[in-house]
C-alpha positions as CSV (number, residue, x, y, z in Angstrom):
1,M,-2.1,-3.0,43.4
2,K,-1.9,-0.6,40.5
3,V,0.9,-0.4,37.9
4,K,1.5,2.8,35.9
5,A,4.3,4.3,33.9
6,T,5.9,7.8,33.7
7,E,5.9,9.7,30.4
8,S,9.6,9.1,30.0
9,C,9.0,5.3,30.6
10,I,6.3,5.3,27.9
11,D,8.6,7.1,25.5
12,L,11.3,4.5,26.0
13,I,8.8,1.6,25.7
14,E,7.5,3.1,22.3
15,L,11.1,3.3,21.1
16,L,11.8,-0.3,22.1
17,K,8.5,-1.5,20.4
18,S,9.7,0.2,17.2
19,K,12.9,-1.9,17.4
20,H,11.7,-5.2,18.9
21,G,7.9,-5.4,18.3
22,E,5.4,-6.1,21.1
23,L,6.9,-6.2,24.6
24,M,6.3,-7.6,28.1
25,F,7.6,-6.9,31.5
26,H,8.5,-9.1,34.5
27,Q,9.4,-7.7,37.9
28,S,12.6,-9.2,38.9
29,G,12.5,-10.8,42.3
30,G,15.9,-9.5,43.3
31,C,18.2,-12.5,42.7
32,C,20.5,-11.4,39.9
33,D,19.3,-8.1,38.7
34,G,18.1,-6.5,41.9
35,S,14.4,-5.7,41.8
36,S,14.4,-4.1,38.4
37,P,11.5,-4.4,35.9
38,M,12.8,-6.6,33.1
39,C,11.7,-5.9,29.5
40,Y,11.5,-8.7,26.9
41,P,10.0,-9.3,23.5
42,L,6.4,-10.5,24.1
43,G,6.6,-14.3,24.8
44,E,10.3,-14.5,25.2
45,F,10.1,-14.7,29.0
46,K,8.0,-17.8,29.8
47,V,5.4,-17.0,32.5
48,G,3.8,-19.9,34.3
49,G,1.6,-20.8,37.3
50,Q,3.8,-19.0,39.7
51,D,3.5,-15.6,37.9
52,V,0.7,-13.0,38.2
53,L,-0.4,-10.5,35.6
54,V,-0.6,-7.3,37.7
55,G,-1.4,-4.8,34.9
56,E,-0.2,-3.2,31.7
57,I,2.0,-0.3,31.0
58,A,1.9,1.3,27.5
59,G,0.0,-1.7,26.3
60,C,2.5,-4.2,27.6
61,P,1.6,-6.9,30.1
62,F,3.4,-6.6,33.5
63,Y,4.0,-9.7,35.5
64,M,5.6,-10.7,38.8
65,G,6.0,-13.9,40.8
66,K,3.2,-14.9,43.2
67,A,5.4,-14.7,46.3
68,Q,6.5,-11.2,45.5
69,H,2.9,-10.2,44.6
70,K,1.7,-11.4,48.0
71,L,4.3,-9.1,49.6
72,W,3.5,-6.1,47.3
73,Q,-0.2,-6.5,46.9
74,N,-1.0,-3.3,48.8
75,T,1.6,-1.3,46.9
76,D,1.1,0.9,43.9
77,L,4.0,0.7,41.4
78,T,5.2,3.5,39.1
79,I,7.6,2.3,36.4
80,D,10.1,4.9,35.5
81,V,13.4,5.2,33.6
82,V,16.8,6.6,34.5
83,D,20.1,7.0,32.8
84,G,22.5,4.1,33.5
85,R,23.2,0.5,32.7
86,G,20.2,-1.7,32.9
87,A,19.7,-5.3,33.8
88,S,21.7,-7.8,31.8
89,F,18.8,-9.3,29.9
90,S,16.5,-6.3,29.6
91,L,16.0,-4.6,26.2
92,E,16.7,-1.1,27.3
93,I,20.5,-1.7,28.0
94,P,21.7,-0.5,24.5
95,E,19.8,2.7,25.0
96,G,21.9,3.7,28.1
97,K,18.7,3.6,30.2
98,R,17.3,1.3,32.9
99,F,13.8,0.8,34.1
100,I,13.2,1.2,37.8
101,V,10.2,0.7,40.1
102,R,9.0,3.4,42.5
103,S,6.5,2.2,45.1
104,E,4.0,3.7,47.5
105,I,1.7,2.0,49.9
106,C,-2.0,1.9,48.8
107,S,-4.5,3.7,51.0
108,I,-7.1,1.2,52.2
């Protein structure tokens, strides 16, 4: 699994860093906020033994739950941004943007 970000995503991350400091991402498992990447100030979302660090985007750690990682382990993820209302707890909401994940199966 690889995680990367589009240029527009990186631009938004840099804007959010200027307002909130260092950031982290956690891939939502689909319960309340669909399967959107959630952006938090670094350390605000408590990761634990059931979370996996899958990479970094724009210098920010990107985590997901172990069960989801097992399902997505052969998938490359591209984090992008679109106009619209973001997830309820993610930092991009006031910017009128939302992070999304685009996926493609890895070649083995």
